[in-house]
N, C-alpha and C positions, 0 to 999 in steps of 0.2 A: 505721168506726173513721177517726178523722183521720188524716193521714197521719204527723203529729208521731208519735204512739202507736206505730203501726208501726215507727217510725225507734228508739222508745227502746227497745221490747221486742226487737229484735234484739241489742240489748246485753246482756240478762238472761241469765245462764246457764240453761241449758235444764233443768238439776234445780230450778230455784226456780219453784213454783207461783204464778203472778199471777192471782189470780181474778178481779179488777175492776181495768181501768185508766180514769181519767176525770178530769175538769177540776174546778178549785176558782175558778173566775175564769180568772187567769192562770198559776195553779199547776197541776201534774202531780201526781195522786194516785195511787201503785198499793199496791192491796191483795194481800198475799199470806199463803198457807196456811204459808208456812216461818218457824217460830221464829227458827231463827237468822240467816236472813236480817234479819229484821224488827230485830232486835238488835242486827246488826253484818253490814253487807252489804262489809266488807273494802275500802271505796273504790271498789265498782263505779258505785254513784249518783253519786258525786264526779265520776269520769271522764266519767259521761252527760252531766251537769250543765256541765263544761266543753267539751262538745262541741256542745250546744245552745244552751247559755246561757238556760236556763230551769230556773226552779226547781222541783225534785221532791220529794214526800216519799213515805216507805215506812211505812204501817200496816198492822196486823194485820187480817187478814179477820172482819168482825163476828163470825162464828160461832166465832171462836175465845178471844174475849176471856173474862176470869175474870166470872163471875157477879157484877151489879151490887151485891148486898148485902156478899157476899163481898170483893168489889172495895175496897169501901167501907170494910170492917173494915180491910182491909191497910193502907189508907191512913192510916188513922186511926191506926193502931199506928206506922206510920214518921214521922209528923210528931209534933213535940214540942208541950207546952204553949205553946210560946216563940211559936209561929206565931200564937197568938190564936184567936178564932173563926175557924171556916172553914164553908164549904159544899161540899158535893160533888155535882156537876150531872152524869149521863151523856148523851152522844149516841150511842146504840148504833150509827146507821146510819153514821156515820164514826170508829167505834171512839175516840171521844176522851171525856175524862173533864174537866171544867172543875173547878178548886180555886178556890174565892172563899175569900182569906183577907185578915185584917189586917195581916198582916206577910209580903206576898208571897216576900221574901229568904229567908226560912225556911223556904220550901215551896220553893224553888228547889234551895236549898244551896250550897256552894263549888264552882264550875265545873260546875253542874247535876247534882249527885251525886245528890240526893234524888230529882230528876225520873225521873232514870236507874233509881234502885231502885224507884220506883212500875210504870214501864215494864216492868222485869223481871220483876217478881211478879205484875202483874194483866195485861199486854200490853196495857192501853189508852194511849193516846197523852195525857199529862198537859197541859192547859194552866192558866196560872196567871192569874188578875184579882185585883186589890186591893178590898177592902171600904172602901167611903171612911170617914174617922173621923168625919165628919157624915153620918148616913144621908142617903140620896137616894132617894125614891122614883121618880123620873126613871131613876134607873141599874137600879134595881130592875125596874121595867116593861120597858125596854127589854132587857135581858137574858132577862125572861120571856118578850116576842116572838119572840127569837131560838132560845129554848130550845124553845119551843112549835112552831115552825115549821121545825124540821131537816130533814124530809122534803121539804118545799118549797124550803127553801134549797139542799140537795144537788141538787135537780134544776135550780135556776134557776143557779148558780153554775157548772154543767156546761155549761148552755147559753150562758153568758157565755164560757166556754174555747171552746165551739165558734164562735163568733163571731170571737176573738181570731186563732184559729189556722185560720179557713177559708181563708185566702190563704197558708197554709205554703210551698207549691210557688207561688213568686212570680212572677204573672202581671205582666209590665211593663206599666205604664199611664203616661198623661201626668201629670206632677207638676206641683201647682202648692197651694198653700195660701190660701185667703181667710177672712177675719175679719168677720163682720158685728156691728153692734152694734144690740143690741134696747133695752139701756138704761144708764144711768150715764156715757153721754157728754156732756160738757159740763154735766154736773149731778152732785149726790150724792144717792144713792137708786136702786133698780130695776137694781143692775147686773147686767148679762146681756151675755154674749157668743157668738157661733155661730158655731165654726171647721168651716170644711168642706175636705176632700180629694177626691179622686176615689173614694176608698176610704170615708172617714168623716166622722161629722156628730155632733160634740160641743159640748155647753153648758157654758160658764163661767161659773158663779153665776146663781143664778134668785132675783131679789130683789125688793120692794117697797118703794116709798116711800112710809114712815110720815107723811109731814110732811103728805102731802095726802091727797084723796079720790077716787074716781072711778075711769075709765079710766088716766088720766094717771100713776096710782100705780103701774101692770102694765108688763112690759117687751113691746114688740111682737110677740107670736107671730103675729100676721097676715100677717106678711112672705110673699110667694111661696115664698122658699126654704126656710123652714121648715115642716118635715115631723116631727110628733111621732111618726109611725109609722116615720120612716127614722132617728130619733135612735138613736147607739149607746150614749153614754153622757151622764152629768151629773156635774161636778166642783164641788164647793163649797169655796172657800178658807178661810171662816172663819163662824161663828155669829154674826152680827149679820142683822136681818131685811131690811136693803137688799140682802143677799147671798145671803141662803136662805131666805127668807119665801113665796115661791111655789113652790117644790119640790113640797109634797105638790100642788098644783094640777096639775102634771104628771102626779100618777099619776091625777088625778081625771079628767084628760083621756085617759088609756088608754094612757100609759106605764109600762111594765113591766121596763126595762132597771136597769142597776149605776148607783148614786150613789156617788162616790168621794170620799172627804173623811178626816181623822183622827177616831179614836176621841172625842175630849172635843167636836167640832164636831160629829159624828152626834148626842150626847148634848145639848148645849146648844141643837143648832138644832132638837130634836123638842121640847122645852121651850117654846123660845120659837114656836114655831108652834102649839102646845096655848094658849100665853097669848094669842096675836093670834087665836083663835078665840074666846076666852073674852073678851077686849077689846070685839070685835064683840057678842057676847051682852049684856053688860053696858049696850052702846051702843045697842042695840035696834036693830042693823044684821043683817044675813044674812051669814054668814062664806061665803067664796068655796071653803072648802073643810071637811071634818070631821076629826075623830079618827080616823076609818078609812082617811082618804088619809094621815094622819102616820104611821100603824099601816104601810101598804104601802110608805112609804117607810125606816122601818125593817128593813121586811123584805128589802129591795132594795139595802141597805146593804154596801159593801166599805170596810173602815178599812184605811188604811195610816200608817207611822211616816213620820215624817221620814227622809229619803232613802233611803226602800225603793223600789226601780226595780218597775214594775209594767206589763206591756202591757195597753191597754185596747180599742184594735180591732189589725185586721191590720197598720196602719201607724203607731202611735201609741203612745208608752211615755212615762209619767208617772212624776215622783217629785217628792215634796214638800221643801220647805226651810222653816225656819223664818221667819216673816214678824213677828214679834215684838210682834204687832198686839192679840192676844187669846189666852186657853188654846187650843193646839192651831190656830192660825191657820197658814196654809201659802201660801207663794208656789209656782205651779202651774209646773214645768217639763216641757216637752213635748219629746220628742226624735221628731220627724216624718221618716217616711220611715229608708230605710236610710243615714243621714248627711246627708239631704236640707237640714234646718233645724231650728232649736233655737227653740223660743217659750217666753219667760217671761211667765206671767200673774200679777202681783204681787199681786193684790187689793189690801188695806190693808196697810201696812208702818209698823212704827216702828224706826228706825235708830239708836236709843238704849238701853242696859241701864236697865231700870225696878226698880221694886221686886219687879216680879212676873215677867218675863220676861228674857230675855237679849235683844239686838240683833238685828234681821233679819239674814240671811246674805247675802254679796257674791260669793262664790265658787261657780261653778258649771263643769262639765264643759267645755260649750261654750253660746253665747248669740249669737244673731243679732239677733232681734226681741223686744221685750217691750212690756209695757204699765207705767204707773206711775202712782198715785194723785195727785191734786193738792189734796186738801181744804184742806191749810194751802201750796196753791204759790206764792199771790201773792207779790208783790214786800212787803207789808206783813205777812207772815205770819211775823214775826219773834218766835219763844217764848221769854219768861226762862228762865233756866236754872231746873233743877228745886230746888235749893236757894233760891231765889229765890219758887219757887212754894208750897215749905211754908212758908216764913216768913209768905207771905200769908196761908194757911190759918191757921197759929197765932195772926195776929193778928185775921183774922175770928173765929175760934171764942174768945177770950180776952176780945175787946171784947164779943161777945155775951151771954156767960155773965157777965160783969160786970154788965150791965144785965138779968141775968135773964131772957135771951129762948132761943130754940130756933134751931138750924140746921139747914135743909132744903136738900140735894144731890142734884137731880135727877139720876140716872144712868143709864146704858147697864148694864142687867144683868150683862153680859157685859164683866168688864176693869175699866173704869172704878171700879165698884162694889169689887172686889176689890184692886185698886191703893189706892183711898182708905183701905179696912180697913186695910189694911197700913200705909199711913203714919200713918192715926190710932193705931192700937194701939202703933208703934214712940214716939209723940209722947207718949203718956198712960205708958209704960213708961219714959220718961226723965224723965217728970213737967216735959214742956214745955209742957202745956197742963193744964187741969184734969181731973180722972178723972169724965167725965160718961158716962151712957149713951149707947150707940150703936144704933139701931133699926135692925134689917135689915127692909124689906119681903119678904113672900112669896117671890116669883120670885126675888130676889137671894139670898135664903137657899138655895133650891134649886141656883141656877148656884156659890156658895162651894162645896156640898157636893160638886160634880160637880169641882170643882178640888181636892179633898182625895183626888180618886180616880185622877189623872193626875198625880203631884208630878214625873214625869220630863218633862214640856212646860213645867214653870218653870225659873227660875233657879236656880243652884247653891245658894243662901241659902236661898230659900224650901223647895226641895227636900230638904233636910237637916233643917229645922226641923219640917215634916210628917212626917219619918221617924221623928223622937221625940215621941211623943205630947204630954208636958209643955212641949214649947217652940213646938209646933202656934201661930201666932199665928192663924189661924181659929177656936181655940177657946178665946180669951180672953174672961173673965167679962164683959167691959166690952160683948159683943156679944147683943143681946136681939133674939132672934126676935119680930115682928110676927103674929099669928096669925089674926086676924079685926078685922073694922071696928068691932066695940066696942073691942077694944085700941088700935084707931088712935083712936078719938075720946078714950080715957082719956089717951093721951099728948100729944094734943092741949089738954085741958081741964085734966087733973090733974097731971101730970107737971112737973118745973122743966126748968132748962136741958137740953138734951140734941141730940145729933145725929143726923139722921135720913137715911138711905139708901134711894131709893124711885125705882122703875121709873114711868114711862119718863125719858131722859134729855132728850126734847125738850119734857116736857109736852105730849104728846099724847095722853096715855090713861095709865092705870093708877094706881097709889097717888100718885103724885108730884102731879097734877092735884087730888087730895083735899086733901092737905097745903096746898099750894098757895093754895089757895080759902080755906080757915081760918086760915092763918098770914099770907097778904100784908099785912091790915090792921092789924098790930100792929106799930110802929116799933123795938119791942125784937128782932123776930125779923131773920135774916138767911136770904137764899138765895144760893147757890154754885152756878154752872155751871163743869162740868169737862169738857165732852165740847161737840163740835160742835150748834150750833144750825139745823135744816135750814129753808132759806127757807119761809117761811107757818106755821112751827110756833108756836105759843103761846108757846115758849122763845124764840125768836128775836125776837118782839115785846115780851115782857118785857126781854130783853136790850139791845134798842135803845132803852128807856125808856118806853114804853108804860105809863101808870099807871092806865089804867080797863078793865076788861074785864066783858062779859055773860057770866056761866057758867051751867051746869043744874046742879042739886042735887036730885034724888029728881024728876024731869021738870017741876021750875020754873026758872026764869031770875030769876037774881039779879045785882045790879051788884058787881064787887068792885074795892075801890080799893088800890092796890100803894102801901102805905106802909113795909113791909120793907126794910131794905138790899138792894140786889143787888149781887154781884160775879162776875167771871169770872175764871178762873186757868185760860186755855190751855195752859199749859207741864205740865198732869197729863195731856194727851190722849194717847192710842192710836194717835195719826196723827202721822205724821213731820213736823217744821216746815219752812217752805223752807229753812232751812240744812241740814238732816237729809238733805232729798231729793237737793239738789246735791251733798252726802259720799257719800250713798251711790251715785250714778251715778259718780262721781270713781272711786269705789275697788272699782266692779264688775270682777271678775275672771273671764272676757274681757270687754271692753269689747264691748256691742253695736253693730250698724250703724244700727240704727231704734229711736227710742223712740216710742211711742202713749201719750199722755198722755190720762188719763182721770179720771174720779171726782174732779170738782171743779166750782164754778161756773165758767161760760162764759169770765170773764175769769181766774181762776186758772189755768184749763188752756192758755189762749193765753199767759199771761205764761210758764208755767214751760216750755212747749213752745221759746219763743221763747228764754230765756234758756239750757236745755240745749244747744240748737243753736251758740249763741254762745258759750258754756263749752269743749263738747265736741267740736265739729266733727262732730256726729252729725245724722244726718237724725230730724228730729222732726215729728210730726203730732199734731193735737186734732181727732179726728172728731165730727162731730154726731150722734146717735141716728139710725138707718135708715141711715148710711152703711156701707160695704165696704170693706175694704183687703186687696189683695192683696199677701201678705206674701213670697210666693215663685213 
């Protein structure tokens, strides 16, 4: 038994029988056969928590819970019909009952009263999950994987805890922190940082560059210092393939440790990785991992809320903060050593409130070194105000509809698609544009369904509208799901003016390429870019003014001439503009001593690093891939 468990059990009254004491990751769980202690420990646990500064949970011994069928009947009696549809799933190994509900607030009750009643009458510990307003097969499948692997996860989480607390009796070691850049340095794509201390090995993001193919699309896993068998943890900042797309490959390579992220990032990342496999299959290429590897990722997931502090190794503690970039996107704050150093991996950030999300957080408990993206960090990357961008979109839509054309918006399935949906829904509701159908390609629809499952990660206005079914913007009748290639062809050939949202945002694969090939030759149609177009991508070439392309269709090559109107609206991006990046740094509290600029084309990284140094008198760096920096 770990030293920390012995320390805890010393302070438990002798009359209380603790049958099992184990770890669930960084959390410590005590199973007791004392009903009274389970229901009310009279502040004993609070005192221990204050003493050791670790999270402790008390559950009843599995042998004492009410029989599952009777417990389900009791739960259904307690819950009112107003809670809507509910699903009750039992986890007997951990004495937990998961209650999935359309209206979780009515399952929790005021100050948790209903949960307390369920706990008191059944002795099960209740957990509440939201049933999304739009059905999501991905969420259902992920929850199924987690529920079906309860035994495995209990053992896995205990092993994670044993590793975290393996150095509870602190052995003084030499103190240093080193960060190696395996991808995403002076480029956009394949973001991957490798952080090392004498005690720990942690990977921050693990992405793929979807704009190119071949070995250069992947992080540099072959560097001498990277050993997958010594890897303690993987942390993923947000669900875009250039940050999460190669996590399943780690599991194919044998990794069996934890992956830390928010719940929305977990769900959307799994969806994107499965889609990445599907795109490879459609292009007759061999995928670098398969669905079983994605399943392993889910099995080894540990998800955290914003501002939830969690130990991940003996000398590293992580806290996620809202990054404002996508649903569940996080800036990763690492407290390293016993007050030794605080490192912020910002991932991708948006320092402005959008239709979908609140702006990125700027206040942290401590901060010495940080990374900062520079996607739009160049001196020329001044984006217009949101109001101006919306006016531009209105004009494009109105003029295209007047000439009886169609509007194609290639989108990142995560973030840009939902942002555009909210903008268009509002414009139609306010009668600022004609009421035309908005066709949503498959994966965009699935990601939107996931958004409705996690309203707490959205801005307050959208959150409130999702809580009220009648005003949920994502349920507007203007949105039509495209379910098949046949339906897609009907939209192209038969449907009148319409707006089409389809992935991928860079025209590198997916339905957007199919729509582009069919619609490009008609001058009545319009294409609107609303996200970053990676170097080498088809989207960048179209955006740059190329007019002729050779494209494949059903194994045949054909010439495609671009006659449709091409527009770019950069102000709708989920990335911070040049001005937003500088304001973000200016408003950081506390001010970091060093900023490492990454995730941008080389000129933009260098330019932003130079500007931040001059403006703030802060040490800056813009490393290349394969470079390493000692930050302490």
